[in-house]
C-alpha positions in Angstrom: -59.5 19.3 4.2 -59.2 17.5 7.5 -61.7 14.7 8.2 -64.3 15.4 10.9 -64.1 13.1 14.0 -67.3 12.3 15.6 -67.4 10.9 19.2 -70.3 8.8 20.1 -71.1 7.9 23.7 -72.8 4.5 24.1 -75.3 4.2 26.9 -74.1 2.5 30.0 -75.6 -0.6 31.4 -77.3 1.4 34.1 -79.1 3.6 31.3 -80.1 0.4 29.5 -81.4 -1.3 32.5 -83.4 1.7 33.6 -85.3 1.5 36.8 -85.7 -2.3 36.5 -84.6 -3.5 39.9 -86.0 -6.6 41.8 -89.5 -5.9 42.9 -90.1 -3.2 40.2 -93.2 -3.4 38.1 -93.3 -1.8 34.6 -95.4 -1.9 31.6 -95.1 -1.6 27.8 -96.9 -2.7 24.8 -95.8 -6.4 25.4 -97.3 -6.7 28.9 -96.9 -5.7 32.6 -93.8 -7.2 34.0 -92.5 -7.8 37.6 -88.7 -7.8 37.9 -87.6 -11.0 39.8 -83.9 -10.6 39.3 -81.2 -8.4 37.7 -78.2 -10.3 36.5 -75.1 -8.1 35.8 -72.5 -10.7 35.4 -71.9 -10.8 31.5 -71.1 -14.5 31.3 -74.4 -15.4 33.3 -76.4 -12.9 31.3 -75.1 -14.3 27.9 -76.0 -17.8 29.1 -79.6 -16.7 30.2 -80.1 -14.9 26.9 -78.9 -18.0 25.0 -75.5 -16.9 24.2 -76.4 -13.6 22.9 -73.0 -12.0 22.0 -72.1 -8.9 23.8 -74.7 -9.4 26.5 -73.6 -7.3 29.6 -76.8 -7.8 31.8 -80.2 -9.6 31.8 -83.4 -9.0 33.7 -85.6 -11.9 34.7 -89.1 -11.0 34.6 -92.7 -12.4 34.8 -95.7 -11.0 33.0 -98.3 -10.3 35.6 -101.1 -10.0 33.2 -100.8 -13.8 32.4 -102.1 -16.0 35.2 -99.7 -18.7 34.1 -96.9 -16.2 33.4 -93.5 -18.0 33.7 -90.3 -16.2 34.5 -88.0 -15.5 31.5 -84.9 -13.4 30.8 -84.8 -10.3 28.7 -82.0 -8.1 27.4 -83.8 -5.2 25.8 -82.9 -1.8 26.8 -85.3 0.6 28.7 -87.1 2.8 26.3 -89.7 5.7 26.3 -92.4 3.2 25.7 -91.7 1.5 29.2 -93.2 3.0 32.2 -92.7 2.3 35.9 -95.7 1.3 37.9 -93.9 0.3 41.0 -90.3 1.1 42.2 -88.0 -1.9 43.0 -85.3 -2.3 45.6 -82.6 0.3 45.5 -79.7 -0.6 43.3 -77.2 -0.4 46.3 -78.3 -0.7 50.1 -76.6 2.0 52.2 -73.9 0.8 54.5 -75.0 0.7 58.2 
């Protein structure tokens, strides 16, 4: 009997980032966050996430529910528990 081959497609960075573009506001059980910046350079993302190996991107957010909320970097993927409250800037600006 031949072994079965299973192909698994991993989510791309865009799938993991979801709609988190600069200016977006989203909420989940951890808080309500405004996206300040999206970092897609893997080297810079790893540095922001304290050298997390395999980092491909990072999102810099601020918790809007905390009056003293300071910006911080996250690398968690967009999930079903996250929901968008306000859209951010488009991923790419159309050419003029």
